[in-house]
C-alpha positions as CSV (number, residue, x, y, z in Angstrom):
1,M,36.1,-44.2,-77.0
2,S,38.4,-47.3,-77.6
3,K,40.0,-47.9,-80.8
4,D,39.7,-50.0,-83.8
5,Y,42.3,-52.0,-84.6
6,Y,40.7,-53.3,-88.0
7,A,42.5,-50.9,-89.6
8,A,45.9,-52.1,-88.5
9,H,44.6,-55.8,-89.5
10,L,44.0,-54.7,-93.4
11,A,47.5,-52.6,-93.3
12,K,48.9,-55.7,-93.0
13,V,46.9,-57.8,-95.1
14,N,47.5,-55.3,-98.2
15,E,51.2,-56.3,-97.9
16,T,50.0,-59.6,-99.6
17,R,46.6,-58.4,-101.3
18,T,45.6,-55.5,-102.0
19,V,43.2,-53.6,-99.7
20,I,41.9,-50.6,-101.3
21,A,39.4,-47.1,-99.8
22,S,36.4,-48.5,-102.1
23,E,34.9,-45.2,-101.2
24,N,35.7,-41.6,-99.5
25,I,36.2,-42.6,-95.6
26,T,35.2,-40.0,-93.4
27,N,34.6,-39.3,-88.9
28,D,31.7,-39.4,-87.5
29,Q,31.7,-35.4,-88.3
30,G,32.2,-35.7,-92.2
31,M,35.6,-34.9,-92.2
32,L,37.6,-36.6,-94.9
33,I,40.2,-39.0,-93.5
34,V,40.8,-40.9,-96.7
35,R,39.9,-40.9,-100.5
36,K,38.1,-43.6,-102.7
37,G,41.2,-45.6,-104.2
38,T,43.8,-45.1,-101.3
39,P,46.1,-48.1,-100.2
40,I,45.4,-49.3,-96.8
41,S,48.8,-49.1,-96.1
42,P,50.4,-48.9,-92.2
43,E,50.2,-44.6,-92.1
44,I,47.0,-44.6,-93.1
45,A,45.7,-47.4,-90.6
46,Q,47.3,-45.3,-88.5
47,K,45.0,-42.0,-89.7
48,I,42.4,-44.1,-89.2
49,I,42.5,-45.9,-86.0
50,R,42.6,-42.3,-84.7
51,F,39.0,-41.4,-85.5
52,K,35.3,-42.2,-85.0
53,L,33.9,-43.3,-88.6
54,L,31.1,-42.5,-89.8
55,N,30.4,-45.2,-91.5
56,P,32.1,-49.2,-90.2
57,L,35.6,-49.5,-92.0
58,E,34.3,-53.0,-93.7
59,C,31.8,-51.3,-95.3
60,S,34.7,-48.9,-96.8
61,V,37.6,-50.7,-97.9
62,K,37.6,-53.8,-100.7
63,L,40.2,-56.5,-101.0
64,E,41.0,-57.4,-104.7
65,S,41.1,-60.8,-104.1
66,S,40.0,-62.6,-101.0
67,I,39.3,-66.2,-100.0
68,G,36.3,-67.5,-102.1
69,A,33.7,-70.1,-101.1
70,K,35.3,-73.0,-102.5
71,D,38.5,-72.5,-100.6
72,I,36.4,-72.3,-97.1
73,F,34.5,-75.4,-97.9
74,R,38.5,-77.3,-98.7
75,H,39.4,-75.6,-95.4
76,L,36.5,-77.1,-93.4
77,C,37.2,-80.8,-95.4
78,Q,40.9,-80.7,-94.7
79,L,40.1,-79.7,-91.3
80,S,37.9,-82.5,-90.8
81,E,41.0,-85.0,-91.6
82,K,43.0,-83.5,-89.4
83,Y,41.1,-84.0,-86.2
84,Q,39.8,-87.5,-87.3
85,A,43.1,-88.2,-86.0
86,R,41.8,-87.0,-82.6
87,G,38.3,-89.4,-83.1
88,A,36.2,-86.6,-85.0
89,L,33.7,-88.1,-87.2
90,P,34.2,-87.8,-91.2
91,L,32.4,-84.9,-93.2
92,T,30.6,-87.6,-95.3
93,D,27.1,-86.9,-94.2
94,L,27.4,-83.4,-94.2
95,E,29.5,-82.5,-97.3
96,P,26.5,-82.0,-99.3
97,A,25.2,-79.3,-96.9
98,L,28.2,-77.8,-95.9
99,N,29.1,-77.7,-100.0
100,A,25.4,-75.5,-100.4
101,F,26.1,-73.3,-97.4
102,C,29.7,-72.4,-98.8
103,H,28.3,-72.3,-102.2
104,D,26.0,-69.3,-101.2
105,L,29.3,-67.2,-99.3
106,S,29.2,-65.5,-102.7
107,K,26.5,-63.9,-102.2
108,Y,28.1,-61.9,-99.4
109,P,31.5,-60.5,-99.9
110,L,31.4,-58.8,-96.8
111,I,32.1,-61.8,-95.1
112,L,34.1,-63.5,-97.3
113,Q,36.5,-60.0,-96.8
114,K,35.9,-60.8,-93.0
115,L,37.1,-64.4,-93.1
116,T,40.1,-63.5,-95.4
117,V,41.3,-61.0,-92.9
118,M,40.8,-63.4,-89.8
119,A,42.5,-65.8,-91.9
120,E,45.7,-63.9,-92.7
121,R,45.7,-62.3,-89.1
122,L,44.2,-64.5,-86.5
123,P,44.2,-68.1,-88.1
124,A,43.8,-69.7,-85.1
125,L,40.2,-67.7,-84.6
126,Y,39.4,-68.7,-88.3
127,Q,40.4,-72.3,-87.7
128,D,38.0,-71.8,-84.6
129,A,35.1,-70.6,-86.7
130,L,35.6,-73.6,-88.9
131,I,35.3,-75.8,-85.7
132,S,32.3,-73.9,-84.5
133,V,30.7,-75.1,-88.2
134,I,31.1,-78.5,-88.1
135,V,30.3,-78.9,-84.2
136,G,27.1,-76.4,-84.5
137,I,26.1,-78.3,-88.2
138,R,26.1,-81.5,-86.3
139,I,24.0,-80.3,-83.7
140,A,21.5,-78.7,-86.2
141,R,21.3,-82.2,-87.6
142,K,20.6,-84.0,-84.1
143,L,18.1,-81.3,-83.4
144,K,16.7,-81.9,-86.8
145,M,16.4,-78.2,-87.4
146,D,15.1,-76.7,-90.8
147,E,17.1,-75.5,-94.0
148,R,16.4,-72.1,-92.8
149,S,17.8,-72.2,-89.1
150,T,20.9,-74.8,-90.5
151,K,22.0,-71.6,-92.4
152,A,21.5,-69.7,-89.8
153,V,23.9,-71.5,-86.9
154,F,26.4,-71.6,-90.4
155,L,26.8,-67.9,-90.6
156,A,26.3,-67.6,-87.0
157,A,29.5,-70.1,-86.3
158,L,31.8,-68.7,-89.0
159,M,31.2,-64.8,-87.5
160,H,30.4,-65.0,-84.0
161,D,33.9,-64.2,-83.1
162,A,34.7,-61.3,-86.3
163,G,34.9,-58.5,-84.0
164,L,37.6,-59.8,-82.1
165,L,39.2,-58.4,-85.6
166,N,38.3,-55.0,-84.1
167,I,39.8,-55.1,-80.8
168,D,43.8,-54.7,-79.6
169,P,45.1,-58.2,-81.3
170,N,47.8,-58.1,-78.0
171,L,44.4,-58.7,-75.9
172,V,43.0,-60.9,-78.2
173,K,46.2,-63.4,-77.8
174,K,46.8,-62.4,-74.3
175,K,47.0,-65.5,-71.5
176,G,46.7,-65.5,-68.3
177,V,44.6,-63.4,-66.1
178,L,42.5,-60.8,-67.7
179,T,41.8,-57.3,-65.5
180,D,38.0,-56.0,-65.4
181,T,38.6,-53.7,-67.9
182,E,40.1,-55.8,-70.6
183,W,37.5,-58.5,-69.5
184,K,34.9,-55.8,-70.8
185,T,36.6,-54.8,-73.5
186,L,36.9,-58.4,-75.2
187,Q,33.2,-58.7,-74.2
188,G,32.8,-56.1,-76.7
189,H,33.6,-58.3,-79.4
190,V,29.6,-59.7,-79.7
191,A,28.2,-56.5,-80.2
192,I,30.9,-55.6,-82.9
193,S,30.2,-59.0,-84.3
194,K,26.6,-58.8,-84.5
195,L,26.8,-54.9,-85.5
196,F,28.8,-56.6,-88.5
197,L,26.7,-59.1,-89.4
198,S,23.2,-56.9,-89.1
199,L,25.1,-55.0,-91.9
200,V,25.7,-57.5,-94.6
201,P,22.7,-57.3,-97.0
202,G,20.7,-60.5,-97.4
203,V,21.8,-62.2,-93.8
204,D,18.7,-63.6,-91.9
205,K,17.8,-62.2,-88.6
206,L,18.5,-65.7,-87.1
207,A,22.0,-65.4,-87.8
208,V,22.5,-62.2,-86.3
209,K,20.7,-62.6,-82.9
210,A,22.2,-66.0,-82.9
211,V,25.8,-64.5,-83.1
212,L,24.8,-61.6,-80.5
213,E,23.3,-64.3,-77.7
214,H,26.6,-66.9,-78.4
215,H,27.9,-65.8,-74.7
216,E,24.3,-66.0,-73.1
217,R,23.6,-68.7,-70.9
218,I,20.0,-69.8,-70.3
219,D,20.8,-69.3,-66.4
220,G,21.3,-65.4,-66.5
221,T,24.9,-65.5,-66.3
222,G,25.8,-65.0,-69.9
223,Y,26.8,-61.4,-71.8
224,P,26.1,-58.9,-73.1
225,V,22.8,-58.9,-71.4
226,G,22.4,-61.6,-69.4
227,K,19.3,-63.3,-70.9
228,V,17.6,-66.2,-69.2
229,R,16.1,-69.5,-70.7
230,G,12.8,-68.8,-72.6
231,Q,15.1,-65.1,-73.8
232,L,17.0,-67.4,-75.9
233,S,16.7,-68.6,-79.7
234,R,18.2,-72.1,-80.0
235,E,20.5,-71.0,-83.0
236,G,22.0,-69.0,-80.4
237,Q,22.7,-71.7,-78.2
238,V,23.7,-73.9,-81.0
239,I,26.4,-71.4,-81.5
240,A,26.9,-71.2,-77.5
241,I,27.6,-75.2,-76.9
242,A,30.0,-75.2,-80.2
243,D,32.0,-72.0,-79.3
244,T,32.3,-73.7,-75.4
245,A,33.0,-77.4,-76.8
246,S,35.7,-76.2,-79.2
247,A,37.1,-74.1,-76.4
248,I,37.7,-76.7,-73.9
249,F,38.5,-79.2,-76.5
250,R,41.2,-76.7,-78.0
251,E,42.3,-75.4,-74.7
252,R,42.0,-78.0,-71.7
253,L,42.0,-81.8,-73.7
254,Q,43.7,-81.9,-76.5
255,P,47.2,-80.5,-74.9
256,Y,47.0,-83.6,-72.9
257,G,46.5,-86.0,-75.8
258,Y,42.9,-86.6,-75.3
259,G,40.4,-86.9,-78.3
260,V,37.2,-85.0,-79.3
261,K,34.9,-87.8,-77.9
262,D,36.2,-87.0,-74.3
263,C,34.6,-83.8,-74.2
264,V,31.6,-85.4,-72.5
265,P,32.6,-85.7,-68.6
266,V,33.5,-82.1,-69.2
267,L,30.2,-81.0,-70.7
268,Q,28.2,-83.1,-68.2
269,I,29.4,-80.6,-65.7
270,I,27.8,-77.5,-67.9
271,A,24.9,-79.0,-68.5
272,H,23.2,-75.9,-66.2
273,A,24.3,-73.4,-68.5
274,F,22.6,-74.4,-72.0
275,R,19.0,-75.5,-73.2
276,S,18.5,-79.1,-72.8
277,D,17.6,-79.9,-76.2
278,V,20.8,-78.4,-77.1
279,H,23.1,-80.1,-74.1
280,E,21.4,-83.5,-75.2
281,A,22.2,-83.0,-79.0
282,I,25.9,-82.5,-78.5
283,M,26.1,-85.1,-75.9
284,S,24.4,-87.7,-77.9
285,S,26.7,-86.6,-81.4
286,L,29.7,-87.1,-78.7
287,V,28.0,-90.5,-77.3
288,D,27.7,-92.3,-80.4
289,N,30.9,-91.4,-82.1
290,P,32.3,-94.6,-82.5
291,S,35.9,-93.5,-81.5
292,S,37.2,-94.7,-77.8
293,P,37.6,-92.6,-75.2
294,R,41.2,-91.7,-74.1
295,R,43.9,-91.9,-71.3
296,A,46.3,-89.1,-71.0
297,L,47.9,-90.6,-68.0
298,G,49.5,-94.4,-67.2
299,D,47.3,-96.9,-64.9
300,Q,49.6,-96.2,-61.7
301,E,49.4,-92.0,-62.3
302,V,45.8,-92.6,-62.6
303,V,45.4,-94.5,-59.2
304,Q,47.1,-91.6,-57.7
305,Q,45.0,-89.2,-59.0
306,A,42.6,-90.8,-55.9
307,G,44.0,-89.4,-53.2
308,F,44.6,-86.1,-54.9
309,L,40.4,-86.1,-56.0
310,L,39.5,-86.7,-52.6
311,A,41.6,-83.8,-51.2
312,A,40.0,-81.7,-54.1
313,Q,36.6,-82.5,-52.9
314,K,36.8,-81.3,-49.6
315,I,38.0,-77.8,-51.1
316,Y,35.0,-77.8,-53.5
317,I,32.1,-78.9,-51.2
318,H,33.5,-76.3,-48.6
319,W,34.3,-73.7,-51.1
320,F,30.7,-73.8,-52.4
321,E,28.7,-73.7,-49.2
322,L,31.0,-70.9,-48.2
323,M,30.2,-69.2,-51.6
324,S,26.5,-70.1,-51.1
325,A,26.1,-69.0,-47.9
326,F,27.9,-65.4,-49.0
327,I,25.5,-64.9,-51.6
328,K,22.7,-65.3,-49.3
329,Q,24.0,-62.8,-46.9
330,C,25.0,-60.2,-49.4
331,A,21.6,-60.4,-50.9
332,G,20.8,-56.7,-49.0
333,S,23.9,-55.2,-50.5
334,S,23.6,-56.1,-54.2
335,S,21.4,-55.2,-56.8
336,P,18.1,-57.1,-57.0
337,E,19.3,-57.9,-61.0
338,D,22.6,-59.2,-59.5
339,N,21.1,-61.4,-56.4
340,Q,18.6,-63.1,-58.8
341,Q,21.8,-63.9,-60.9
342,M,24.0,-65.2,-58.9
343,A,21.4,-66.8,-57.1
344,T,20.1,-68.7,-60.4
345,M,23.5,-69.7,-60.9
346,V,24.0,-71.1,-57.6
347,A,20.7,-72.7,-57.8
348,S,21.2,-74.2,-61.5
349,M,25.0,-75.7,-60.6
350,N,23.9,-77.1,-57.4
351,K,21.5,-79.1,-59.4
352,T,24.5,-80.5,-61.9
353,I,26.2,-81.1,-58.8
354,Q,23.5,-83.1,-57.5
355,S,23.0,-85.1,-60.8
356,S,26.4,-85.6,-61.4
357,G,27.2,-87.0,-57.8
358,I,30.6,-85.1,-58.0
359,F,29.8,-84.4,-54.2
360,S,28.4,-87.4,-53.5
361,A,29.0,-90.0,-50.8
362,E,29.2,-92.9,-53.2
363,L,32.0,-91.4,-55.0
364,T,34.0,-90.3,-51.8
365,S,33.7,-94.1,-50.9
366,W,34.6,-95.2,-54.6
367,L,37.6,-92.7,-54.3
368,K,39.1,-94.3,-51.1
369,S,38.5,-98.0,-52.5
370,K,41.2,-97.1,-55.0
371,P,39.9,-98.0,-58.5
372,R,42.0,-100.3,-60.2
373,K,40.3,-102.1,-63.1
374,S,40.8,-100.6,-66.8
375,R,37.1,-99.5,-66.9
376,E,37.7,-97.8,-63.5
377,L,40.8,-96.1,-64.2
378,Q,39.0,-94.8,-67.2
379,E,36.2,-93.6,-65.0
380,L,38.7,-92.6,-62.8
381,E,40.6,-89.8,-65.1
382,Y,37.0,-88.4,-66.5
383,T,36.4,-87.9,-62.9
384,G,39.7,-85.5,-62.7
385,L,38.2,-83.9,-65.9
386,M,35.0,-82.7,-64.7
387,Y,36.9,-81.7,-61.5
388,D,38.7,-79.4,-63.5
389,E,35.8,-78.0,-65.3
390,L,33.9,-77.6,-61.5
391,G,36.8,-75.8,-60.6
392,Y,36.5,-73.5,-63.6
393,Q,33.0,-72.6,-63.8
394,F,33.5,-71.7,-59.8
395,K,36.0,-69.5,-61.0
396,Q,33.6,-67.9,-62.8
397,L,31.0,-67.5,-60.3
398,Y,33.7,-65.8,-58.1
399,R,34.2,-63.2,-60.6
400,M,30.8,-62.5,-61.5
401,L,30.8,-61.9,-57.7
402,R,32.9,-60.1,-57.4
403,R,32.0,-57.5,-60.0
404,S,29.0,-57.2,-58.2
405,V,30.5,-56.5,-54.6
406,Q,32.6,-54.0,-55.7
407,Q,30.2,-51.7,-57.0
408,T,29.0,-51.8,-52.8
409,D,30.7,-50.2,-50.0
410,D,29.6,-53.1,-47.5
411,A,33.5,-53.6,-45.4
412,W,32.3,-56.9,-44.0
413,A,31.2,-58.1,-47.8
414,H,35.3,-57.1,-49.1
415,Q,36.7,-58.6,-46.3
416,R,34.7,-61.9,-47.3
417,L,35.2,-62.1,-50.8
418,E,39.2,-61.6,-50.3
419,E,38.8,-64.6,-47.8
420,L,37.2,-66.7,-50.5
421,Y,39.2,-65.5,-53.3
422,T,42.3,-66.9,-51.0
423,L,40.3,-70.1,-50.7
424,L,39.8,-70.4,-54.3
425,E,43.7,-69.8,-55.3
426,T,44.1,-73.0,-53.0
427,F,41.9,-75.1,-56.0
428,P,43.9,-77.7,-57.8
429,S,45.0,-76.9,-61.2
430,P,44.9,-79.2,-64.0
431,D,48.7,-79.0,-64.9
432,A,49.2,-80.0,-60.8
433,R,47.4,-83.6,-62.1
434,F,49.2,-83.8,-65.4
435,Q,52.5,-82.8,-64.4
436,S,54.4,-85.7,-65.5
437,L,52.7,-85.3,-69.2
438,Q,54.1,-83.3,-71.5
439,K,51.7,-81.0,-73.2
440,T,51.5,-81.4,-77.0
441,K,51.1,-79.7,-79.5
442,A,47.4,-79.3,-82.4
443,P,47.9,-82.6,-84.9
């Protein structure tokens, strides 16, 4: 049984805001663990963590003071102002809807409790939730979603990662490569978030479903179920792409000085993973943004990227061909479900590769010509961002294939998998392209 770390977070919050048991807390056998009215101290938290509870802890505690609806609206406005320096649009057109949705949060004290704990214990996660709200509502407006669906997007954006509060914070904050066990544990946050939101009285099932689906992808490569195109709700896909775009910007663009609009080339590479209408909506919102594209590299540095990208192109083409052939050859070793999932992802990715022209002879010729005009330099730098994302997607594909092959006794497949990994390790990293830059902190 994995531990529920929410109690530990509550104990830390109790140092600044009183947190008490609002009812007797019992284990799943009915044995009393904590009496009603007891403050959640570190000692009490450690006691709670040792047991599987009869009721979710969130439903058995009360914060004597918590973030309010007005606070959340103010935080949204402050975050918007902060990111306008990075080319984000002001909230002017969204303020009435956001204000109304925030006001409605007063009806959901459990959500306010969770947001309070998130803001104090995992502030970066809280900020991510707010960014997902803004991006999600913009997409909903582009799609002309009705008020019910838009409110579902709002609630799901706030709560989609709330389950991470119940997982070991050291794992949540871990950087670098995760083991399969760690990855599976982190994936569990989806079910935890969904369970929590389903327990909040009055929350629309559309929001609950969107939370459950926010890591699903239309090609079946997502989790926790591996749903495909027709099984996914539009609300869930809005949260999925809003969350993805936020992560791309924060983790891979902002540190090098790029702006919000510079998500365009990266999102172009993952068109195969999302509903076309949802993908088109976020792309339209970004393209319509009047801010100018940004460059992180100087002219000479960008020109030097041409040779770097030519080498990357050869490696990527070779790896994708080997991986595609390997998947076909492994068809008899893996389960039918795994075979279908991997074949679908390869087909979808191939479609994106073809439509983007990233492996085309025309691009190869253009790179060899060493483009030097200002507009060409911008395109060249964007091509680098596209290759960075493609490499990331290939590593995701490899991880999926590894999980499938490791369940078999096929020695040949295991050997080829190691060969593919060795080649994968030769992929050029984004940091190698930006080695002349020092990463900057968020504004």
